[in-house]
N, C-alpha and C positions, 0 to 999 in steps of 0.2 A: 344657204338657209336650210334646205332639207337635202341631206346626202344619204342615200341608201346604197350600201355596198354588199354584194354577194349575199343577199338576204334569203334565208331559208326558214320555212316553218312546216314542221311535220307534227300533227296532233297525235295523241296517245293511241288512237285507233289506227295509226299508220297512214292516215290520210295526209298526203303531201299538199298543203295549201299553197305554198309559195316555193319556187325553186330558182335560186340564183338570180334574184331581182336586183337590178342596178338602176337607180333613178337619181337625177340631180335637178332640183328646183331652185331657181334663183329667188332672192328676196324681191317681193313686189310682183312676182309672176302670177298669172291666172292659168291654171293647168287643169285639163280634164284627164281623168283616169278611166279607161274603158276596158272591157273584157267580157267574155261570155259569163253566164251564170256559173258559179263554182270556180272561177279562175283565181280567186283569192283577193278580190278588191276589198271586201269587208274585213278580211283578216289583216290586210295592210293598214286599214284605218285603225283597227284595234291596236295594232303594234305602235302606230304613231301616237295614239292616246295613252299608251302604256297600260292597256287593259290586258294585253296578251304579250308574252315574251317570245321572241324568235328562237328557233332552234340554233341558228348560227347566223353570222353576218353582223354588219354595223349599221346603226341608224343614228344619224346626227341631226339634231334640229336646233337651229340658232346657236351653233357651237357647243351644244350639250350632247354628249354621247349617252343615249338612253340605256344601253347595256351596263354602263358603269354608274348609273345614277342611283344613289342610296334611296331607299323607300321613303325616307322622311322628306325628300325633295320633290316627290311626285306631285303632291297637291300644288306646290309652287309652280312646277312645270306646266300643269294643266291650266293654270290661270292665264298663261300666255296663249292658250288655244281657245278659239271659238268653235263650237260644234253644232251642226244642223243636221237633223235626221229626216228620213222620208215620212215618218209617222208623227212629226211635230214634237211629241213628248211634252206638251204643255200640262200644267197642273190645273185640272178641270174645276176645282173648287175655288180657284183664284181668278180675279179679273185680269184683263190685259196688263194694266198698270202693275198689279201685284206680281204677275209672272215675270215681268222684266225686272222689277225691283228686287225680287227674290235673289237673283244672281249677285246683286250688290250687298244685300243683307248678309249673305253667307260669308262675304269678305269683311263684314263688320264696319261698313262705311257709315258715317253719321247720317241721320235722317235728313238733315239739311242738304247734304250732297246728293242723296238719292232723289230728293224732290226736285233738284236741278237737272240731274242726269236723265231720269226716265222720260220726262216730257220731251226733252231734246232728242232722244233716241226714237221715240214714237213719231215725232215729226219727220225724222230722217227716213223712216220706212212707210210714211204716209198713213199713220193710224191714230193721229191725235184725237179724232172724234170718237174713237172706239175704246178709250182708256177704261171705261166702266163696264165694258162688255165681258162676258165669260166666253171661253173657247167654243162652247157648243152654239153660241149665237153668231159665230163668224163663219165665213166661207173657208174652204181649204186654202185658198191663196192668202187670205188674211191671217189664218192661223200660222202659216209658214212665215209670214212677215213678222209676227210676234216672236216666233222661234229665232229668227235672224236678229231681231232687236235684242233678245236675251243673250244671244251668242256674242253680240258686239258691244254690249254695255260696259264691259271691263277692258275695252281697247286691246283685243288680242293681236298678237303679231301674225298669227296664222289662223285662217278660217278653214275648217274641214267640213265639207258638206257631202253627206252620204245619200245619194239619190234624192236630192232635195225637191225634185219635181215629180217624183214617182207617183204621187197620189193626186196630181193636178192635171187639169186640161191644158190644151196647147197654149191658150191665151195666158192663163195664169203662170204657166211654166216660163214663158218668155218674159213676163213681168218680173218674176223672181230672179231670172238670169240677169235682167237689166239692173236690178237692185244689187246683185253680187258684183256686177261690173263696176257700178258706182263705188262700192266699197273698195274694190281693188284699185281704182284710180286714186283713192286717198292713201294708198300705200300698203294696205293689208295684202299679204300673200294669200291667194285663194286656191284651194285644191278641191275639185268637185268630182266625185265618183258618179258616173251616169251610164245608162245603157242606151240613151237616146241619140241616135245618129243625127236626127233632125236638129236638135239643139246644138250639137257640136258643130255642124256645118254652118248654122246661122251665126254662131258666136265667133268663129274664126280664130280660136285660141289654140295653143299647143296641146296636142293629144298624146298621152302615154297609154299604149295598149299592153295589157298583161295577157300573154298567150296562155 
């Protein structure tokens, strides 16, 4: 599913972000990636999203080698990924419904399909009653649930979550982790970058540590 071989990334300022990284993640796995601040976790996520190019090494996702991927294929590749960030990145002028629907409008889905899909996804993340609310009317945990719904609405093969509980308290953090675990049980490969040892210990999943 995700195969990373001898991956290196050195930025133009000579900062070596990643050195000789080798990772294998099976389809359907739930994996945590840990490491101290500055160890290259965010760089690794950007490489998986094809926002940053590695200096050397191989990255293969779902049998596609990213280094050989023509630029015109990148949007199609990103459609198979769901992404969740620490800062939610919701569109503040849109309601919960509109934020989740936006991900499908970008793909040009018919309005009829969007009207079916969005309420079903909001039910899945427990936000049916909040569909008319705006992000600033929601708690941090609710905003993150909207972000997860938006990430999942197009049925991604892989969900990448970069510090998804970084702005949440302990209770909301575990609720979000429980939601990610449910998603994983339905077959989605889940990769979570975190610095929280408590969450990792409570979840009992495989941990990859970047030194």
